[in-house]
A tleap script that builds the chain and sets N, CA, C and O, in Angstrom:
source leaprc.protein.ff14SB
mol = sequence {
  NMET LYS LYS PHE ALA LEU CYS PHE VAL ALA
  VAL TRP ALA LEU ILE SER ASP ALA THR VAL
  ALA GLY ALA ILE ASP GLY ASP LYS ALA ALA
  ARG VAL ALA PHE VAL ASN GLU PHE ILE ARG
  GLU GLN ALA SER THR GLN GLN ILE ARG ASP
  THR PHE ALA LYS GLU GLN ALA GLU ASP LYS
  ILE SER SER ASP ARG MET ALA THR ILE VAL
  ARG THR ALA THR ARG MET ASN LEU GLU LEU
  GLN THR ASN ILE ASP MET LEU CGLN
}
set mol.1.N position { 98.738 92.867 85.128 }
set mol.1.CA position { 100.407 91.841 85.142 }
set mol.1.C position { 101.101 92.961 83.786 }
set mol.1.O position { 102.104 92.638 83.151 }
set mol.2.N position { 100.398 94.169 83.562 }
set mol.2.CA position { 101.612 94.963 82.755 }
set mol.2.C position { 102.622 95.509 83.350 }
set mol.2.O position { 103.752 95.685 82.895 }
set mol.3.N position { 102.042 95.888 84.795 }
set mol.3.CA position { 102.944 96.700 85.914 }
set mol.3.C position { 104.113 95.220 86.199 }
set mol.3.O position { 105.331 95.168 86.031 }
set mol.4.N position { 103.441 94.477 86.534 }
set mol.4.CA position { 104.611 93.678 86.317 }
set mol.4.C position { 105.434 93.324 85.690 }
set mol.4.O position { 106.539 93.022 86.141 }
set mol.5.N position { 105.152 93.277 84.647 }
set mol.5.CA position { 106.137 93.126 83.617 }
set mol.5.C position { 107.196 93.954 83.314 }
set mol.5.O position { 108.316 93.642 82.908 }
set mol.6.N position { 106.486 95.617 83.679 }
set mol.6.CA position { 107.143 96.449 83.673 }
set mol.6.C position { 108.286 96.404 85.200 }
set mol.6.O position { 109.445 96.769 85.008 }
set mol.7.N position { 108.143 96.247 85.701 }
set mol.7.CA position { 108.583 95.961 87.139 }
set mol.7.C position { 109.908 95.128 86.491 }
set mol.7.O position { 111.069 95.537 86.499 }
set mol.8.N position { 109.480 94.000 85.994 }
set mol.8.CA position { 110.547 92.819 85.952 }
set mol.8.C position { 111.450 93.397 84.972 }
set mol.8.O position { 112.617 93.181 85.296 }
set mol.9.N position { 111.299 94.262 83.548 }
set mol.9.CA position { 112.263 94.629 83.006 }
set mol.9.C position { 112.579 95.537 83.857 }
set mol.9.O position { 113.665 95.134 84.272 }
set mol.10.N position { 112.318 96.617 84.458 }
set mol.10.CA position { 113.233 97.593 84.678 }
set mol.10.C position { 114.038 96.825 86.338 }
set mol.10.O position { 114.974 97.527 86.722 }
set mol.11.N position { 113.830 95.852 87.044 }
set mol.11.CA position { 114.525 95.474 87.782 }
set mol.11.C position { 115.444 94.529 86.921 }
set mol.11.O position { 116.577 94.465 87.398 }
set mol.12.N position { 115.263 93.770 85.770 }
set mol.12.CA position { 116.170 93.386 85.213 }
set mol.12.C position { 117.526 93.894 84.690 }
set mol.12.O position { 118.645 93.421 84.890 }
set mol.13.N position { 117.129 95.057 83.916 }
set mol.13.CA position { 118.122 96.333 83.734 }
set mol.13.C position { 118.930 96.616 84.694 }
set mol.13.O position { 120.040 97.012 84.340 }
set mol.14.N position { 118.689 96.526 85.996 }
set mol.14.CA position { 119.395 97.312 87.127 }
set mol.14.C position { 120.369 95.997 87.294 }
set mol.14.O position { 121.580 96.219 87.322 }
set mol.15.N position { 120.017 94.956 87.380 }
set mol.15.CA position { 121.133 93.645 87.590 }
set mol.15.C position { 122.083 93.336 86.270 }
set mol.15.O position { 123.229 92.895 86.365 }
set mol.16.N position { 121.475 93.615 85.129 }
set mol.16.CA position { 122.120 93.111 83.955 }
set mol.16.C position { 123.639 93.325 84.157 }
set mol.16.O position { 124.550 92.559 83.841 }
set mol.17.N position { 123.701 94.404 84.687 }
set mol.17.CA position { 125.471 94.605 84.557 }
set mol.17.C position { 126.319 93.761 85.361 }
set mol.17.O position { 127.392 93.231 85.071 }
set mol.18.N position { 125.529 93.728 86.605 }
set mol.18.CA position { 126.092 92.437 87.403 }
set mol.18.C position { 126.081 91.100 86.652 }
set mol.18.O position { 127.063 90.395 86.882 }
set mol.19.N position { 125.332 90.695 85.952 }
set mol.19.CA position { 125.303 89.607 85.118 }
set mol.19.C position { 126.313 89.206 84.189 }
set mol.19.O position { 126.860 88.110 84.068 }
set mol.20.N position { 126.567 90.909 83.166 }
set mol.20.CA position { 127.582 90.479 82.362 }
set mol.20.C position { 128.336 90.841 82.825 }
set mol.20.O position { 128.987 91.065 81.804 }
set mol.21.N position { 129.107 91.241 83.771 }
set mol.21.CA position { 130.351 91.654 84.406 }
set mol.21.C position { 131.237 90.272 84.324 }
set mol.21.O position { 132.390 90.096 83.932 }
set mol.22.N position { 130.356 89.452 84.790 }
set mol.22.CA position { 130.875 87.833 85.102 }
set mol.22.C position { 130.858 87.695 86.900 }
set mol.22.O position { 129.747 87.701 87.429 }
set mol.23.N position { 131.889 87.594 87.644 }
set mol.23.CA position { 131.710 87.622 88.610 }
set mol.23.C position { 130.892 88.664 89.706 }
set mol.23.O position { 131.154 89.867 89.732 }
set mol.24.N position { 129.808 88.002 90.661 }
set mol.24.CA position { 129.111 88.888 91.256 }
set mol.24.C position { 129.773 89.355 92.325 }
set mol.24.O position { 130.069 88.397 93.040 }
set mol.25.N position { 130.223 90.580 92.867 }
set mol.25.CA position { 130.552 90.824 94.379 }
set mol.25.C position { 129.393 90.810 95.485 }
set mol.25.O position { 128.200 90.723 95.196 }
set mol.26.N position { 129.975 90.924 96.991 }
set mol.26.CA position { 128.875 90.618 97.716 }
set mol.26.C position { 127.960 91.562 97.608 }
set mol.26.O position { 126.839 91.111 97.846 }
set mol.27.N position { 127.973 92.784 97.324 }
set mol.27.CA position { 127.089 94.210 97.582 }
set mol.27.C position { 125.565 93.756 96.086 }
set mol.27.O position { 124.342 93.865 95.994 }
set mol.28.N position { 126.797 93.219 95.175 }
set mol.28.CA position { 125.762 92.895 93.780 }
set mol.28.C position { 124.508 91.887 94.259 }
set mol.28.O position { 123.305 92.144 94.251 }
set mol.29.N position { 125.168 90.689 94.668 }
set mol.29.CA position { 124.626 89.221 95.196 }
set mol.29.C position { 123.465 89.907 95.801 }
set mol.29.O position { 122.403 89.935 95.179 }
set mol.30.N position { 123.608 90.625 97.298 }
set mol.30.CA position { 122.510 90.941 97.699 }
set mol.30.C position { 121.385 92.037 96.801 }
set mol.30.O position { 120.175 92.014 97.024 }
set mol.31.N position { 121.803 92.647 96.129 }
set mol.31.CA position { 120.846 93.241 95.238 }
set mol.31.C position { 120.288 92.278 94.290 }
set mol.31.O position { 119.182 92.375 93.759 }
set mol.32.N position { 121.080 91.406 94.131 }
set mol.32.CA position { 119.972 90.355 93.191 }
set mol.32.C position { 119.051 89.215 94.403 }
set mol.32.O position { 117.851 88.953 94.483 }
set mol.33.N position { 120.191 88.766 95.184 }
set mol.33.CA position { 118.595 88.619 95.938 }
set mol.33.C position { 117.270 88.610 96.435 }
set mol.33.O position { 116.309 87.863 96.618 }
set mol.34.N position { 117.899 90.527 96.659 }
set mol.34.CA position { 116.302 91.486 96.828 }
set mol.34.C position { 115.514 91.295 96.043 }
set mol.34.O position { 114.437 90.762 96.309 }
set mol.35.N position { 115.963 91.803 94.529 }
set mol.35.CA position { 115.582 91.864 93.422 }
set mol.35.C position { 114.285 90.145 92.891 }
set mol.35.O position { 113.133 90.072 92.464 }
set mol.36.N position { 115.512 88.959 93.305 }
set mol.36.CA position { 114.519 87.730 93.072 }
set mol.36.C position { 113.317 87.603 94.341 }
set mol.36.O position { 112.205 87.139 94.087 }
set mol.37.N position { 113.639 88.004 95.511 }
set mol.37.CA position { 112.357 88.597 96.436 }
set mol.37.C position { 111.534 89.259 95.989 }
set mol.37.O position { 110.455 88.795 95.620 }
set mol.38.N position { 111.814 90.376 95.922 }
set mol.38.CA position { 110.553 91.378 95.437 }
set mol.38.C position { 109.813 90.501 93.985 }
set mol.38.O position { 108.605 90.381 93.781 }
set mol.39.N position { 110.622 90.119 93.358 }
set mol.39.CA position { 109.703 89.220 91.668 }
set mol.39.C position { 108.815 88.197 92.614 }
set mol.39.O position { 107.584 88.201 92.601 }
set mol.40.N position { 109.495 87.452 93.314 }
set mol.40.CA position { 108.540 86.513 93.866 }
set mol.40.C position { 107.398 87.102 94.982 }
set mol.40.O position { 106.408 86.378 95.086 }
set mol.41.N position { 107.408 88.213 95.753 }
set mol.41.CA position { 106.456 88.725 96.659 }
set mol.41.C position { 105.115 89.202 95.300 }
set mol.41.O position { 103.910 88.962 95.376 }
set mol.42.N position { 105.844 89.908 94.163 }
set mol.42.CA position { 104.837 90.301 93.385 }
set mol.42.C position { 104.281 89.057 92.686 }
set mol.42.O position { 103.073 89.125 92.459 }
set mol.43.N position { 104.806 88.105 92.355 }
set mol.43.CA position { 104.078 86.961 91.618 }
set mol.43.C position { 103.282 86.295 93.076 }
set mol.43.O position { 102.825 85.221 92.685 }
set mol.44.N position { 103.056 86.402 94.017 }
set mol.44.CA position { 102.675 85.812 95.166 }
set mol.44.C position { 100.984 86.599 95.081 }
set mol.44.O position { 99.860 86.104 95.000 }
set mol.45.N position { 101.445 87.929 95.142 }
set mol.45.CA position { 100.252 89.127 95.123 }
set mol.45.C position { 99.435 88.574 94.328 }
set mol.45.O position { 98.299 88.204 94.623 }
set mol.46.N position { 100.052 88.471 93.096 }
set mol.46.CA position { 99.072 88.661 91.561 }
set mol.46.C position { 98.163 87.593 91.695 }
set mol.46.O position { 96.976 87.741 91.404 }
set mol.47.N position { 98.784 86.151 92.260 }
set mol.47.CA position { 98.071 84.943 92.069 }
set mol.47.C position { 96.993 84.995 93.435 }
set mol.47.O position { 96.209 84.047 93.480 }
set mol.48.N position { 96.903 85.856 94.370 }
set mol.48.CA position { 96.301 86.074 95.411 }
set mol.48.C position { 95.173 86.902 94.493 }
set mol.48.O position { 94.074 86.353 94.403 }
set mol.49.N position { 95.329 87.980 93.912 }
set mol.49.CA position { 94.348 88.644 93.180 }
set mol.49.C position { 93.297 87.842 91.932 }
set mol.49.O position { 92.095 87.923 91.678 }
set mol.50.N position { 94.528 86.999 91.304 }
set mol.50.CA position { 93.454 86.324 90.240 }
set mol.50.C position { 92.384 85.099 91.019 }
set mol.50.O position { 91.289 84.662 90.667 }
set mol.51.N position { 93.229 84.802 92.183 }
set mol.51.CA position { 92.306 83.858 92.737 }
set mol.51.C position { 90.833 84.625 93.456 }
set mol.51.O position { 89.714 84.149 93.651 }
set mol.52.N position { 91.234 85.606 93.655 }
set mol.52.CA position { 90.295 86.466 94.198 }
set mol.52.C position { 88.959 86.796 93.322 }
set mol.52.O position { 87.848 86.622 93.823 }
set mol.53.N position { 89.141 87.351 91.800 }
set mol.53.CA position { 88.833 87.500 90.685 }
set mol.53.C position { 87.925 86.320 90.236 }
set mol.53.O position { 86.715 86.500 90.101 }
set mol.54.N position { 88.505 85.112 90.004 }
set mol.54.CA position { 88.161 83.968 89.749 }
set mol.54.C position { 86.815 83.150 90.965 }
set mol.54.O position { 85.858 82.408 90.746 }
set mol.55.N position { 87.422 83.797 92.300 }
set mol.55.CA position { 86.410 83.285 93.242 }
set mol.55.C position { 85.130 83.929 93.393 }
set mol.55.O position { 84.025 83.462 93.668 }
set mol.56.N position { 85.628 85.426 93.090 }
set mol.56.CA position { 84.424 86.243 93.312 }
set mol.56.C position { 83.057 85.991 92.044 }
set mol.56.O position { 81.860 86.012 92.329 }
set mol.57.N position { 83.522 85.806 90.907 }
set mol.57.CA position { 83.080 85.666 89.649 }
set mol.57.C position { 81.923 84.262 89.908 }
set mol.57.O position { 80.715 84.272 89.670 }
set mol.58.N position { 82.618 83.301 90.375 }
set mol.58.CA position { 81.684 82.333 90.907 }
set mol.58.C position { 80.927 82.217 91.943 }
set mol.58.O position { 80.488 81.088 92.157 }
set mol.59.N position { 80.591 83.198 92.779 }
set mol.59.CA position { 79.754 83.781 93.857 }
set mol.59.C position { 78.113 84.401 93.289 }
set mol.59.O position { 77.884 85.366 92.560 }
set mol.60.N position { 77.095 83.383 93.974 }
set mol.60.CA position { 76.204 83.800 93.334 }
set mol.60.C position { 75.206 84.717 94.218 }
set mol.60.O position { 74.396 85.594 93.920 }
set mol.61.N position { 75.766 83.920 95.865 }
set mol.61.CA position { 74.924 85.171 96.897 }
set mol.61.C position { 75.720 85.618 97.737 }
set mol.61.O position { 76.820 85.082 97.863 }
set mol.62.N position { 75.443 86.435 98.319 }
set mol.62.CA position { 75.829 87.595 99.334 }
set mol.62.C position { 76.797 87.036 100.313 }
set mol.62.O position { 77.863 87.522 100.690 }
set mol.63.N position { 76.210 85.895 100.661 }
set mol.63.CA position { 77.056 85.094 101.907 }
set mol.63.C position { 78.258 84.571 101.256 }
set mol.63.O position { 79.343 84.684 101.825 }
set mol.64.N position { 78.158 84.013 100.121 }
set mol.64.CA position { 79.179 83.291 99.254 }
set mol.64.C position { 80.366 84.723 99.207 }
set mol.64.O position { 81.523 84.708 99.627 }
set mol.65.N position { 79.822 85.583 98.729 }
set mol.65.CA position { 80.863 87.025 98.177 }
set mol.65.C position { 81.602 87.400 99.851 }
set mol.65.O position { 82.826 87.496 99.929 }
set mol.66.N position { 80.960 87.537 100.767 }
set mol.66.CA position { 81.567 88.191 101.746 }
set mol.66.C position { 82.389 87.042 102.333 }
set mol.66.O position { 83.343 87.383 103.032 }
set mol.67.N position { 82.096 85.278 102.098 }
set mol.67.CA position { 83.100 84.888 102.619 }
set mol.67.C position { 84.050 84.563 101.727 }
set mol.67.O position { 85.090 84.108 102.202 }
set mol.68.N position { 83.963 84.688 100.426 }
set mol.68.CA position { 85.570 84.911 99.480 }
set mol.68.C position { 85.959 86.184 100.194 }
set mol.68.O position { 86.655 85.895 101.168 }
set mol.69.N position { 85.785 87.372 100.084 }
set mol.69.CA position { 86.384 88.800 100.813 }
set mol.69.C position { 87.248 88.403 101.862 }
set mol.69.O position { 88.421 88.762 101.757 }
set mol.70.N position { 86.901 87.704 102.904 }
set mol.70.CA position { 87.331 87.394 104.195 }
set mol.70.C position { 88.217 86.418 103.581 }
set mol.70.O position { 89.394 86.637 103.867 }
set mol.71.N position { 88.020 85.356 102.787 }
set mol.71.CA position { 89.419 84.563 102.743 }
set mol.71.C position { 90.664 84.894 102.145 }
set mol.71.O position { 91.821 84.522 102.340 }
set mol.72.N position { 89.982 85.897 101.166 }
set mol.72.CA position { 91.096 86.575 100.248 }
set mol.72.C position { 92.054 87.909 101.208 }
set mol.72.O position { 93.016 88.469 100.682 }
set mol.73.N position { 91.712 88.160 102.252 }
set mol.73.CA position { 91.669 89.188 103.443 }
set mol.73.C position { 92.712 88.232 103.983 }
set mol.73.O position { 93.926 88.221 103.785 }
set mol.74.N position { 92.098 87.586 104.572 }
set mol.74.CA position { 93.395 86.462 105.357 }
set mol.74.C position { 94.123 85.717 104.550 }
set mol.74.O position { 94.674 84.728 105.034 }
set mol.75.N position { 94.277 86.008 103.219 }
set mol.75.CA position { 95.514 85.106 102.180 }
set mol.75.C position { 96.267 86.278 102.032 }
set mol.75.O position { 97.454 85.999 101.862 }
set mol.76.N position { 95.984 87.768 102.032 }
set mol.76.CA position { 96.622 88.784 101.893 }
set mol.76.C position { 97.365 88.852 103.121 }
set mol.76.O position { 98.566 88.588 103.171 }
set mol.77.N position { 96.561 89.261 104.282 }
set mol.77.CA position { 97.300 89.291 105.614 }
set mol.77.C position { 98.831 88.018 106.126 }
set mol.77.O position { 99.832 88.232 106.810 }
set mol.78.N position { 98.511 87.177 105.649 }
set mol.78.CA position { 99.247 85.849 105.736 }
set mol.78.C position { 100.553 86.456 104.439 }
set mol.78.O position { 101.742 86.613 104.716 }
set mol.79.N position { 100.132 86.629 103.501 }
set mol.79.CA position { 101.208 86.869 102.540 }
set mol.79.C position { 102.257 88.251 102.655 }
set mol.79.O position { 103.411 88.364 102.242 }
set mol.80.N position { 101.322 89.327 103.436 }
set mol.80.CA position { 102.268 90.211 104.001 }
set mol.80.C position { 103.235 90.280 104.866 }
set mol.80.O position { 104.215 91.024 104.893 }
set mol.81.N position { 102.800 89.219 105.771 }
set mol.81.CA position { 103.700 88.835 107.068 }
set mol.81.C position { 104.786 88.147 106.817 }
set mol.81.O position { 105.827 88.125 107.474 }
set mol.82.N position { 104.470 87.463 105.646 }
set mol.82.CA position { 105.786 86.689 104.972 }
set mol.82.C position { 106.543 87.552 104.504 }
set mol.82.O position { 107.733 87.575 104.819 }
set mol.83.N position { 105.922 88.561 103.537 }
set mol.83.CA position { 107.004 89.393 103.240 }
set mol.83.C position { 107.967 90.032 104.128 }
set mol.83.O position { 109.184 90.207 104.055 }
set mol.84.N position { 107.039 90.341 105.022 }
set mol.84.CA position { 107.920 91.278 106.223 }
set mol.84.C position { 109.061 90.300 107.275 }
set mol.84.O position { 110.006 90.873 107.816 }
set mol.85.N position { 108.882 89.155 107.421 }
set mol.85.CA position { 109.700 88.311 107.679 }
set mol.85.C position { 110.733 88.089 106.825 }
set mol.85.O position { 111.892 87.972 107.221 }
set mol.86.N position { 110.432 88.028 105.773 }
set mol.86.CA position { 111.582 87.493 104.670 }
set mol.86.C position { 112.759 88.928 104.529 }
set mol.86.O position { 113.989 88.875 104.504 }
set mol.87.N position { 111.838 90.176 104.452 }
set mol.87.CA position { 112.868 91.467 104.303 }
set mol.87.C position { 113.731 91.712 105.525 }
set mol.87.O position { 114.843 92.238 105.566 }
set mol.88.N position { 112.848 91.127 106.707 }
set mol.88.CA position { 113.757 91.560 108.060 }
set mol.88.C position { 114.952 90.581 108.104 }
set mol.88.O position { 115.789 90.669 109.001 }
savepdb mol mol.pdb
quit
């Protein structure tokens, strides 16, 4: 979570010039949109990790652990495909 917070602060520093200056031209607007998408992607990835940790802690037998791993891998693959589609 610290890495996410540091990334957010660094990204905010990059776009703060655009918001302070007033009007945002096309290039700056594109950067702001990119940063917003980046933050959304980081948040969704962190949510998948948190869900995995919670489900893994609840698993008692090895078959449940394997099912959790498969579900998490599927979630991550779907999220990565969504990220690829959004960035294209």
